[in-house]
C-alpha positions as CSV (number, residue, x, y, z in Angstrom):
1,X,-59.5,137.3,46.4
2,X,-61.6,139.2,49.1
3,X,-65.3,139.1,48.8
4,X,-67.0,142.6,49.0
5,X,-70.8,143.4,48.8
6,X,-70.6,144.3,45.2
7,X,-68.9,141.1,44.1
8,X,-71.3,139.0,46.3
9,X,-74.2,140.6,44.6
10,X,-72.6,140.0,41.2
11,X,-72.3,136.4,42.1
12,X,-75.8,136.1,43.4
13,X,-77.1,137.6,40.1
14,X,-75.1,135.1,38.0
15,X,-76.2,132.2,40.3
16,X,-79.8,133.2,39.9
17,X,-79.6,133.0,36.2
18,X,-78.8,129.2,36.4
19,X,-81.8,127.6,38.2
20,X,-80.4,124.3,37.6
21,X,-78.1,125.0,40.4
22,X,-80.7,126.1,43.1
23,X,-84.0,124.7,41.9
24,X,-84.5,121.1,42.7
25,X,-87.5,120.9,40.1
26,X,-85.4,122.0,37.2
27,X,-84.5,119.4,34.6
28,X,-80.9,118.5,35.0
29,X,-80.7,119.5,38.7
30,X,-79.3,116.0,39.6
31,X,-77.0,115.6,36.6
32,X,-73.5,116.3,37.8
33,X,-72.3,117.3,34.3
34,X,-75.1,119.8,33.8
35,X,-74.3,121.3,37.3
36,X,-70.7,121.6,36.6
37,X,-71.4,123.3,33.3
38,X,-73.7,125.8,35.1
39,X,-71.1,126.5,37.7
40,X,-68.5,127.1,35.0
41,X,-70.9,129.5,33.3
42,X,-71.4,131.4,36.6
43,X,-67.6,131.6,37.1
44,X,-67.3,133.0,33.5
45,X,-69.9,135.6,34.1
46,X,-68.0,137.3,36.9
47,X,-65.9,140.3,36.5
48,X,-63.0,138.5,38.4
49,X,-61.5,135.1,37.9
50,X,-62.7,132.8,40.7
51,X,-62.4,129.0,40.8
52,X,-65.7,127.0,41.0
53,X,-64.7,125.5,44.4
54,X,-64.5,129.2,45.7
55,X,-67.9,130.0,44.3
56,X,-69.4,126.8,45.9
57,X,-68.0,127.7,49.2
58,X,-69.3,131.2,49.0
59,X,-72.8,129.8,48.0
60,X,-72.8,127.7,51.1
61,X,-71.6,130.5,53.4
62,X,-74.4,132.8,51.9
63,X,-77.1,130.1,52.2
64,X,-76.2,129.4,55.8
65,X,-76.6,133.0,56.7
66,X,-79.8,133.3,54.7
67,X,-81.4,130.2,56.4
68,X,-80.5,131.7,59.8
69,X,-82.3,135.0,59.0
70,X,-85.2,133.3,57.3
71,X,-85.7,131.2,60.5
72,X,-85.7,134.5,62.5
73,X,-88.4,136.0,60.2
74,X,-90.6,132.9,60.5
75,X,-90.2,132.6,64.1
76,X,-91.0,136.3,64.7
77,X,-94.2,135.8,62.4
78,X,-95.5,133.0,64.5
79,X,-95.2,134.4,68.0
80,X,-98.6,136.1,67.9
81,X,-97.0,139.5,68.1
82,X,-98.1,142.4,65.8
83,X,-96.7,143.3,62.4
84,X,-94.3,145.8,64.0
85,X,-92.6,142.9,65.9
86,X,-91.8,140.9,62.8
87,X,-88.1,140.6,62.3
88,X,-86.7,142.2,59.0
89,X,-83.0,141.5,58.3
90,X,-80.7,144.3,57.4
91,X,-78.2,142.0,55.7
92,X,-77.3,143.3,52.2
93,X,-77.6,140.0,50.4
94,X,-81.0,138.9,52.0
95,X,-83.4,140.3,49.4
96,X,-81.1,139.2,46.5
97,X,-81.2,135.5,47.7
98,X,-84.7,135.5,49.0
99,X,-86.3,136.7,45.6
100,X,-85.5,133.4,44.0
101,X,-84.6,130.9,46.9
102,X,-87.9,131.2,48.6
103,X,-89.7,130.0,45.4
104,X,-87.5,126.8,45.7
105,X,-88.5,126.4,49.3
106,X,-92.2,126.8,48.8
107,X,-94.1,123.7,49.4
108,X,-96.0,122.2,46.4
109,X,-99.0,120.1,47.5
110,X,-98.3,116.4,47.1
111,X,-99.9,115.0,44.0
112,X,-102.0,111.9,43.8
113,X,-101.8,109.5,40.6
114,X,-104.7,111.3,39.0
115,X,-102.8,114.6,38.6
116,X,-100.6,114.9,35.6
117,X,-97.1,116.3,35.4
118,X,-98.3,119.3,33.5
119,X,-100.6,120.1,36.5
120,X,-97.7,119.8,38.7
121,X,-95.8,122.4,36.6
122,X,-98.7,124.7,36.6
123,X,-98.9,124.6,40.4
124,X,-95.2,125.4,40.5
125,X,-95.5,128.3,38.0
126,X,-98.4,129.6,40.0
127,X,-96.2,129.6,43.0
128,X,-93.4,131.5,41.1
129,X,-95.9,134.1,40.0
130,X,-97.3,134.5,43.6
131,X,-93.8,135.0,45.0
132,X,-93.1,137.7,42.2
133,X,-89.9,135.8,41.2
134,X,-90.7,135.1,37.6
135,X,-88.0,133.1,35.8
136,X,-88.0,132.0,32.2
137,X,-87.5,128.2,32.3
138,X,-86.7,126.1,29.2
139,X,-88.5,123.1,30.3
140,X,-88.7,120.0,28.2
141,X,-92.1,118.7,29.2
142,X,-92.2,116.0,26.5
143,X,-89.1,114.4,28.0
144,X,-90.7,114.4,31.4
145,X,-94.1,113.1,30.3
146,X,-92.5,110.0,28.5
147,X,-90.9,108.8,31.8
């Protein structure tokens, strides 16, 4: 199966709906069974039949290109040049990935022992709002608080 732009964007939309796959703070992110279930759901949401292995490979390819372009942007912003010199990628998938991945890559201040887990999540949600990438998360805070 050949990947065209339309299918790639469809894949990214389905992938974005499953933050357990791309958000390291999401509950279940390190659970192999949860991840496999999410990948299976992504595969089922596509208009074409694709094996999960092919989806994972495509995700790695897209993320590699995204990271390269993101680095170019950051490098162009730190050169001291004017705003007209900032690099803006023309790659069709950049904005589709950036709207949810940049949230995951936003640094959250390290927390001291006096800051509760709820405060940690509040900081995270503030970052989500700031980056205009609102996601609805079904977080089980009680499970986290009892650990």
